[in-house]
C-alpha positions, -999 to 999 in steps of 0.1 A, spaced: 626 149 317 595 128 321 567 141 335 547 112 342 548 76 351 558 53 315 530 25 330 511 13 355 516 -25 363 494 -48 389 515 -69 411 494 -96 408 472 -98 374 441 -116 398 429 -101 429 463 -98 451 465 -126 487 438 -111 511 425 -84 487 398 -70 507 378 -56 481 386 -46 444 384 -1 453 422 15 443 433 6 475 431 -30 473 454 -36 440 489 -31 446 504 -18 412 538 1 407 540 27 390 571 25 359 597 51 354 622 45 329 651 56 326 656 82 301 674 73 270 685 39 282 699 15 258 713 -9 278 701 -25 313 699 -5 344 696 -6 377 664 3 392 645 11 426 612 5 438 603 35 460 580 32 486 564 62 495 558 69 532 530 79 545 525 57 586 512 29 568 478 50 564 486 73 532 516 71 504 536 104 502 536 118 464 564 140 472 582 112 487 569 85 450 571 109 418 598 133 430 619 100 441 616 86 407 624 119 387 655 118 409 668 87 398 656 89 361 678 116 363 710 90 374 698 70 345 683 46 375 650 32 365 621 41 397 591 19 403 569 34 426 548 14 449 517 18 453 511 -3 487 478 -19 510 476 2 543 463 2 576 439 28 572 422 4 549 419 -26 574 453 -43 563 480 -52 586 511 -69 580 528 -91 562 509 -75 541 531 -45 534 556 -64 527 541 -90 507 536 -63 479 574 -47 486 584 -87 480 562 -92 451 578 -60 432 611 -65 443 603 -105 421 584 -88 396 609 -60 384 633 -93 386 614 -115 360 600 -88 337 640 -77 338 638 -75 295 607 -58 292 616 -32 317 653 -29 304 672 -40 335 696 -56 355 679 -82 370 711 -85 401 715 -49 404 680 -38 419 674 -18 453 643 -5 471 639 32 488 617 44 513 609 73 537 595 73 568 570 47 571 578 36 535 617 31 547 604 10 576 591 -15 545 620 -10 528 638 -21 555 619 -50 566 622 -61 526 658 -57 535 656 -80 567 630 -103 557 629 -107 520 633 -141 505 657 -163 479 623 -174 463 604 -206 459 617 -224 426 589 -242 427 560 -224 428 537 -223 400 539 -186 389 568 -176 377 571 -144 394 573 -156 422 608 -177 414 623 -147 418 646 -133 445 625 -104 474 661 -95 490 665 -61 473 707 -54 465 707 -26 485 682 -3 503 681 37 511 663 46 542 651 83 537 647 95 580 632 56 583 610 44 613 630 17 626 618 6 659 577 -14 663 588 -15 702 559 12 719 581 42 735 608 41 703 582 35 672 563 61 661 531 53 667 505 58 643 529 37 618 524 7 646 492 13 650 483 12 607 512 -17 600 499 -43 639 470 -28 649 465 -18 687 473 -51 704 502 -64 689 525 -91 696 557 -82 711 578 -109 697 566 -100 659 573 -59 671 607 -73 678 615 -89 642 602 -59 628 629 -34 647 654 -31 631 675 -21 659 664 -57 676 665 -79 641 690 -103 631 715 -86 602 730 -113 591 718 -109 552 710 -70 553 721 -58 520 744 -28 515 724 2 537 726 45 530 709 58 560 696 96 567 681 117 590 678 147 606 685 150 645 658 174 654 632 148 638 600 161 656 580 129 645 603 100 638 628 99 665 664 101 657 679 75 682 668 41 667 681 47 636 717 52 660 711 20 670 702 6 637 735 16 624 752 -3 654 740 -31 650 749 -32 613 780 -28 623 778 -55 644 770 -81 621 795 -64 598 778 -49 573 783 -20 552 762 6 557 766 50 549 747 68 577 743 104 577 728 126 607 723 165 594 717 189 620 678 201 618 653 195 588 614 190 592 604 152 593 592 145 553 617 164 541 623 143 510 647 161 483 645 193 504 628 211 471 589 204 455 581 197 433 616 184 418 632 198 389 668 189 377 676 230 378 670 231 415 695 233 449 685 193 464 692 187 496 727 170 503 714 137 513 711 130 477 749 148 465 762 122 489 735 93 481 745 95 443 782 87 453 773 61 471 750 43 442 785 51 421 805 32 447 780 4 445 778 2 407 741 21 408 
């Protein structure tokens, strides 16, 4: 099992669009965790750690990458720009979109299949992953930067105890403030609320949450599932009776010999049915 990423890769070689400076928090990157001993192209997943759009939780990034590697999937852990550093939507969406495009553009270098590129996120990172699933575009075939010609819509999404809604009565307050500011436009908040959004092009989703999560309400997740059902979009939803917010894999740090939370078994099965 790898103990460190093979490489940390800048999403843009020059300054990222809208960068406020040149500190690490102004430079979005992916940490590349290649699938071990891959001899043919593997599936790939871009991982968005949670942290309320104000920080990045390592156990929802590095540990997930190691777990995905154990399944033969290449992982790319995203360090996206944060509201706590003065950034607002759509900067975060731009960062995850660029990561998805980059993985597809450089698929030969990474030994991944460009038609099997997913996204995964927890808490606020789950909201970012969901936003990519809802709003990711097909790329611009005329773009001067050839990376931007690639699609930014993932082929599937994994949402772990996600912040689904940006509506004030349903959301996680810190995530909403860090993403949209103190006085967000309500039309934009609705667009970024999964339980209200258009899901005509949303890819298959695996979603899990715990019923007693005190930090991020489970109800918007249930509403999201109903919205997906109404749109005829495939999803697999698991709500567990109990568990704290930020549960991750259920153990820290990840070790292949440890017993993980049952969601990992269900998700592994689901990934297999999707060709991942």
